[in-house]
C-alpha positions, 0 to 999 in steps of 0.5 A, a space after each residue: 781424158 776423164 772429168 771428175 765432179 763431186 757434189 755433196 749431199 746433206 740430210 736434215 733430220 729434225 733440225 740436225 744436219 749431217 753430211 752423207 758420203 757418196 758410195 762412189 765418185 763418177 768420172 766422165 770420159 770425153 765421149 760421155 762428157 760430149 754426149 751430155 754437152 750435146 743434149 738440151 740443158 733440161 735433159 742434161 740436168 735430169 741425167 746429172 741429177 739422177 747420177 748424183 742421186 744414184 751415188 747415195 741410194 741403191 735404186 736399179 731404176 737409176 743405176 743397174 748392172 747389165 747382164 753377163 758383163 762388168 758394165 753398168 748403166 745410169 738410167 734416165 727416162 725423160 718425156 718418154 725417151 730413155 737416156 743411158 750412160 754406160 759405166 764401169 767400176 774402178 775399185 783399185 783406186 785406193 781411197 775412193 771407189 770410182 765409176 767411170 762413165 764411158 759414153 751415152 746414147 738414146 735407147 730405142 729398143 727393149 735391150 741394150 744394143 750389143 754394140 753399145 756394150 762392146 764399146 763400153 767394154 773397149 773403153 774399160 779395157 783401154 782404161 785399165 791398160 793405161 793404169 798399168 
């Protein structure tokens, strides 16, 4: 039902290489994976790159909490089009902090449409109910 990918990042400082651990791991729901797979490859690559970058840096241009909800959004702006992948946190997983990507959409208005937030909330509730 959910897919998991884990890239590693390496930082090179004055010929010294050290491994940097991601702040969280991302798991993609089937809907999020379908959204990404139906996009042209350049757009998909840009979104995946931004998600990978968001795991290592705190940047609200890439990953931001939506107001008055437990839903977050991965944000990508590519060729004047705003792509969004909504997500939520699962910190109860034990060793790893997970961010579950629920679904994606192309943003056409200033605010995130309430129906998209509601859809993400439904997926979040179903996810946590299935863990019980």
